[in-house]
VEXVEXMAR-149994 format. One record per residue (C-alpha): residue in one letter; x, y negated, z negated. Coordinates in nm, 3 decimals, decimal comma, m for minus. Example, Ala and Ser with C-alpha at 12.3 -4.5 7.8 and 13.67 -1.06 7.14 Angstrom:
<sites>
SITE   r         x         y         z
SITE   A     1,230     0,450    m0,780
SITE   S     1,367     0,106    m0,714
</sites>
This chain:
<sites>
SITE   r         x         y         z
SITE   M     5,989   m10,010   m16,028
SITE   L     6,048    m9,644   m15,969
SITE   P     6,006    m9,663   m15,588
SITE   S     6,270    m9,939   m15,565
SITE   R     6,513    m9,731   m15,771
SITE   L     6,440    m9,431   m15,555
SITE   L     6,496    m9,639   m15,245
SITE   A     6,824    m9,772   m15,384
SITE   A     6,933    m9,421   m15,472
SITE   C     6,852    m9,295   m15,123
SITE   C     7,048    m9,583   m14,970
SITE   L     7,338    m9,502   m15,199
SITE   I     7,329    m9,139   m15,095
SITE   M     7,311    m9,226   m14,728
SITE   S     7,607    m9,460   m14,759
SITE   M     7,821    m9,188   m14,914
SITE   T     7,914    m9,031   m14,580
SITE   A     8,263    m8,945   m14,700
SITE   Q     8,139    m8,756   m15,007
SITE   A     8,115    m8,382   m14,988
SITE   E     7,807    m8,337   m15,207
SITE   A     7,530    m8,540   m15,366
SITE   Y     7,335    m8,446   m15,678
SITE   K     6,983    m8,511   m15,813
SITE   W     6,879    m8,470   m16,176
SITE   V     6,616    m8,579   m16,425
SITE   D     6,729    m8,719   m16,759
SITE   A     6,568    m8,664   m17,102
SITE   D     6,335    m8,963   m17,049
SITE   G     6,205    m8,815   m16,723
SITE   K     6,384    m9,056   m16,493
SITE   T     6,527    m8,920   m16,166
SITE   H     6,888    m8,997   m16,091
SITE   F     7,111    m8,946   m15,789
SITE   G     7,491    m8,941   m15,781
SITE   D     7,808    m8,799   m15,636
SITE   R     7,928    m8,660   m15,970
SITE   K     7,763    m8,361   m16,125
SITE   P     7,638    m8,435   m16,479
SITE   S     7,719    m8,168   m16,736
SITE   A     7,422    m8,177   m16,975
SITE   T     7,120    m8,137   m16,748
SITE   T     6,988    m7,918   m16,471
SITE   V     7,121    m8,044   m16,140
SITE   E     6,996    m7,999   m15,786
SITE   T     7,257    m8,013   m15,508
SITE   L     7,127    m8,207   m15,211
SITE   N     7,201    m8,095   m14,857
SITE   L     7,253    m8,418   m14,672
SITE   P     7,273    m8,429   m14,295
SITE   A     7,620    m8,492   m14,158
SITE   A     7,665    m8,857   m14,083
SITE   S     7,731    m8,934   m13,723
SITE   T     8,019    m9,168   m13,664
SITE   P     7,922    m9,464   m13,453
SITE   S     8,100    m9,493   m13,126
SITE   V     8,347    m9,781   m13,138
SITE   A     8,394    m9,810   m12,765
SITE   P     8,128    m9,754   m12,503
SITE   T     8,150    m9,435   m12,304
SITE   I     8,380    m9,474   m12,008
SITE   N     8,259    m9,311   m11,691
SITE   D     8,477    m9,131   m11,439
SITE   D     8,455    m9,412   m11,183
SITE   F     8,599    m9,661   m11,431
SITE   K     8,878    m9,418   m11,525
SITE   E     8,964    m9,367   m11,158
SITE   R     8,978    m9,744   m11,094
SITE   Q     9,194    m9,787   m11,403
SITE   R     9,429    m9,509   m11,285
SITE   K     9,459    m9,670   m10,941
SITE   L     9,529   m10,010   m11,095
SITE   L     9,801    m9,866   m11,318
SITE   H     9,952    m9,685   m11,019
SITE   A     9,951   m10,008   m10,815
SITE   M    10,113   m10,195   m11,103
SITE   D    10,385    m9,927   m11,129
SITE   E    10,453    m9,950   m10,755
SITE   E    10,469   m10,329   m10,773
SITE   R    10,712   m10,314   m11,067
SITE   E    10,932   m10,062   m10,882
SITE   A    10,930   m10,279   m10,567
SITE   K    11,026   m10,585   m10,773
SITE   Q    11,308   m10,394   m10,940
SITE   A    11,434   m10,272   m10,602
SITE   A    11,422   m10,628   m10,464
SITE   D    11,604   m10,760   m10,771
SITE   L    11,871   m10,493   m10,732
SITE   K    11,911   m10,572   m10,362
SITE   R    11,937   m10,945   m10,441
SITE   A    12,199   m10,877   m10,709
SITE   N    12,401   m10,657   m10,471
SITE   N    12,386   m10,923   m10,200
SITE   L    12,497   m11,190   m10,444
SITE   A    12,787   m10,972   m10,561
SITE   K    12,893   m10,911   m10,199
SITE   Q    12,871   m11,283   m10,124
SITE   Q    13,082   m11,371   m10,428
SITE   K    13,341   m11,109   m10,333
SITE   N    13,351   m11,244    m9,978
SITE   C    13,401   m11,598   m10,111
SITE   V    13,689   m11,486   m10,332
SITE   E    13,851   m11,316   m10,032
SITE   L    13,797   m11,621    m9,806
SITE   R    13,952   m11,857   m10,062
SITE   D    14,248   m11,622   m10,109
SITE   Y    14,292   m11,599    m9,731
SITE   L    14,277   m11,979    m9,705
SITE   R    14,542   m12,013    m9,976
SITE   N    14,766   m11,763    m9,797
SITE   I    14,739   m11,918    m9,452
SITE   S    14,777   m12,271    m9,590
SITE   S    15,106   m12,193    m9,761
SITE   G    15,268   m11,989    m9,486
SITE   R    15,268   m11,916    m9,120
SITE   L    14,984   m11,730    m8,950
SITE   Y    15,077   m11,415    m8,761
SITE   T    14,942   m11,089    m8,626
SITE   L    15,112   m10,755    m8,577
SITE   N    15,154   m10,600    m8,236
SITE   A    15,147   m10,227    m8,159
SITE   K    15,512   m10,190    m8,258
SITE   G    15,451   m10,357    m8,595
SITE   E    15,628   m10,677    m8,496
SITE   R    15,499   m11,014    m8,609
SITE   I    15,358   m11,248    m8,350
SITE   Y    15,328   m11,599    m8,497
SITE   A    15,043   m11,834    m8,408
SITE   S    15,111   m12,177    m8,268
SITE   D    15,062   m12,484    m8,487
SITE   G    14,731   m12,560    m8,309
SITE   E    14,601   m12,204    m8,364
SITE   H    14,712   m12,219    m8,728
SITE   E    14,526   m12,548    m8,790
SITE   K    14,218   m12,415    m8,610
SITE   E    14,216   m12,102    m8,828
SITE   I    14,243   m12,312    m9,146
SITE   K    13,951   m12,532    m9,033
SITE   D    13,741   m12,227    m8,941
SITE   V    13,799   m12,065    m9,282
SITE   Q    13,722   m12,392    m9,463
SITE   Q    13,396   m12,421    m9,267
SITE   M    13,301   m12,061    m9,353
SITE   I    13,370   m12,131    m9,722
SITE   S    13,156   m12,446    m9,718
SITE   Q    12,867   m12,261    m9,551
SITE   Q    12,878   m11,932    m9,746
SITE   C    13,015   m12,030   m10,085
SITE   R    12,827   m12,267   m10,306
</sites>
């Protein structure tokens, strides 16, 4: 019976890795006891337990693995930056296209409601013929149908 108690006490002591000290004492009946609290009435021996080693949670990572991981992260950063640049370029192109469509529709509205003219070097208006005016309207309508959706 005593060896099993001793074994249990040793297991208890070994499992107390967080405790600062462990104690051993013999009571009045001659029984040996172990504990983490120092009893007051008897002679106590302080046990010097070896420091418990903490088990490694993750396996050791070698330098080759770290280098591959660094390269992968770098490649992912470059890919993300390229995607952001492409998205920005696409957004700018879309904004330009929308602005162009607004201007084309405004131009169509202006030439449809009035006469088409150009200015010469003196600043005088030179009006287009009816055929040129109709052709310009058709050309602008075609550009709107192709570029503006």
